[in-house]
C-alpha positions as CSV (number, residue, x, y, z in Angstrom):
1,M,-75.3,-3.6,37.0
2,I,-77.0,-2.6,40.3
3,R,-75.9,-5.9,41.9
4,R,-72.2,-5.2,40.8
5,L,-72.5,-1.6,42.1
6,A,-73.9,-2.9,45.4
7,A,-71.1,-5.5,45.7
8,F,-68.5,-2.8,44.9
9,T,-70.0,-0.4,47.5
10,F,-70.0,-3.2,50.1
11,A,-66.4,-4.1,49.4
12,L,-65.4,-0.4,49.6
13,M,-67.1,-0.1,53.0
14,V,-65.5,-3.3,54.3
15,S,-62.1,-2.1,53.2
16,T,-62.6,1.3,54.7
17,V,-63.6,-0.2,58.0
18,A,-60.6,-2.6,57.9
19,V,-58.2,0.3,57.2
20,G,-59.8,2.3,60.1
21,A,-59.5,-0.7,62.4
22,E,-55.9,-1.2,61.4
23,S,-54.9,2.4,62.3
24,S,-56.5,2.1,65.7
25,K,-54.5,-0.9,66.8
26,P,-52.5,-0.1,69.9
27,E,-48.9,1.1,69.4
28,F,-46.8,0.2,72.4
29,L,-44.2,3.0,73.0
30,T,-41.1,2.1,75.0
31,S,-38.5,4.2,76.7
32,Q,-35.1,5.1,75.3
33,D,-33.6,4.6,78.7
34,P,-32.1,1.1,78.9
35,A,-32.9,0.8,82.6
36,R,-36.6,1.5,81.9
37,R,-36.9,-0.5,78.7
38,D,-36.7,-3.8,80.7
39,L,-39.5,-2.9,83.1
40,P,-42.8,-4.9,82.6
41,F,-44.8,-2.0,81.1
42,S,-44.8,0.4,78.2
43,E,-44.1,4.1,79.0
44,A,-47.1,4.9,76.8
45,V,-49.6,3.3,74.5
46,R,-51.1,5.1,71.5
47,V,-54.6,4.0,70.4
48,G,-56.0,6.0,67.6
49,D,-55.6,9.7,68.5
50,L,-55.1,9.0,72.2
51,M,-51.9,8.3,74.1
52,F,-52.1,6.6,77.5
53,L,-49.0,7.3,79.7
54,S,-47.9,5.0,82.4
55,G,-47.8,6.5,85.9
56,Q,-44.6,8.4,86.8
57,I,-43.1,8.9,90.2
58,G,-40.4,11.4,91.1
59,F,-37.7,8.9,90.1
60,D,-34.1,9.8,89.3
61,A,-32.7,7.4,86.7
62,A,-29.1,8.4,87.6
63,T,-29.4,7.3,91.2
64,G,-32.2,4.7,90.9
65,K,-34.1,6.4,93.7
66,V,-36.9,8.8,94.3
67,V,-35.5,12.4,94.3
68,P,-35.0,13.9,97.7
69,G,-36.9,16.9,98.9
70,G,-40.4,15.5,99.6
71,I,-43.7,16.2,97.8
72,K,-42.5,19.3,95.9
73,A,-39.4,17.8,94.4
74,E,-41.1,14.5,93.6
75,S,-44.1,16.2,92.0
76,R,-41.8,18.4,89.9
77,Q,-39.8,15.3,88.8
78,A,-42.9,13.2,88.0
79,L,-44.4,15.9,85.9
80,T,-41.0,16.5,84.2
81,L,-40.9,12.8,83.3
82,I,-44.4,13.0,81.9
83,K,-43.4,16.0,79.8
84,D,-40.4,14.1,78.5
85,V,-42.5,11.0,77.5
86,L,-45.0,13.3,75.7
87,T,-42.2,15.1,73.9
88,R,-40.5,11.9,72.8
89,H,-43.7,10.8,71.2
90,G,-44.7,14.0,69.5
91,A,-47.0,15.6,72.0
92,S,-46.9,18.2,74.8
93,M,-48.4,19.0,78.1
94,A,-51.0,21.1,76.3
95,D,-52.2,17.9,74.7
96,V,-53.0,16.2,78.0
97,V,-56.8,15.8,78.5
98,K,-56.9,13.7,81.7
99,C,-54.6,13.1,84.7
100,T,-55.0,10.8,87.6
101,V,-52.9,11.6,90.7
102,F,-52.1,9.2,93.5
103,L,-50.8,10.7,96.7
104,A,-49.3,8.9,99.7
105,D,-50.9,11.5,101.9
106,I,-54.0,13.5,100.8
107,A,-52.9,16.3,103.1
108,E,-50.1,17.0,100.5
109,W,-52.8,17.9,97.9
110,P,-52.4,21.7,98.1
111,T,-48.6,21.4,97.7
112,F,-49.0,19.1,94.7
113,N,-51.5,21.6,93.2
114,E,-48.9,24.3,93.5
115,I,-46.4,22.3,91.4
116,Y,-49.1,21.1,89.0
117,G,-49.8,24.7,88.2
118,E,-46.2,25.1,86.9
119,F,-46.8,22.4,84.3
120,F,-50.5,22.9,83.2
121,K,-52.3,26.1,82.2
122,K,-55.9,26.9,81.4
123,P,-57.8,25.1,80.0
124,Y,-56.7,22.4,82.5
125,P,-57.0,18.7,81.8
126,A,-59.7,16.8,83.6
127,R,-58.3,15.3,86.8
128,S,-58.9,12.8,89.6
129,A,-56.9,12.4,92.8
130,L,-56.8,9.9,95.5
131,A,-54.7,8.8,98.5
132,A,-53.0,5.5,98.2
133,S,-51.7,3.3,101.0
134,G,-48.4,2.7,99.3
135,L,-46.7,3.8,96.0
136,A,-43.8,2.3,94.2
137,R,-40.4,2.9,95.8
138,N,-42.2,4.7,98.7
139,A,-42.9,7.7,96.5
140,R,-45.1,10.5,97.8
141,V,-46.9,11.0,94.4
142,E,-47.6,9.2,91.1
143,V,-49.2,10.8,88.1
144,E,-50.6,9.1,85.0
145,C,-52.1,11.0,82.0
146,I,-54.0,10.6,78.8
147,A,-53.2,12.9,75.9
148,Y,-54.8,13.7,72.6
149,A,-51.9,12.9,70.3
150,P,-52.7,11.9,66.7
151,K,-49.8,10.2,65.0
152,K,-48.0,12.6,62.7
C-alpha cells in the first residue's frame, strides 16, 4: 500500500512538473502587419508570465521609413509601437518591468527622457540605456521591453 501511494505521489509530481514545463514553452507572437510578418524575428515572445518585445524604432509602416522630426518624433513613434504590440497581446505599458534604450547619440538622452515620461508613470520600469554606433534604418533610438503579461 505504501509502495503504491509512493508511486502515485511520484507520478503526480512528474505530471505536475510536465504540465508546468509545457506552459512555460516559448510562444512566438507575430505581427498582424504583412510587411512585418516576413521579417526574421518575432515582435514578441511570451515565456511563462513574461513577454519579451523586440526592439522598436520610430518606423512608419505606411512610408517604410523612419518618421521625420528627429529624436522626439522617433521616440514617440517607437514607444507607440511598443504600446501597440503590448495591447495586441493583452498587456499594457503599466505591465512593462524593464526597458533597454539604444541611442544613436547619448547627448539626446534628456530629450528621450521627456518623451519616455509621456508613456510611463511611477513606478517606472527598470531601465538601461546606451549609445550605439549605428541603428537599423539610421534611426536615432531603439527601445526593447520586457513585460509581466500572464496569458489570459
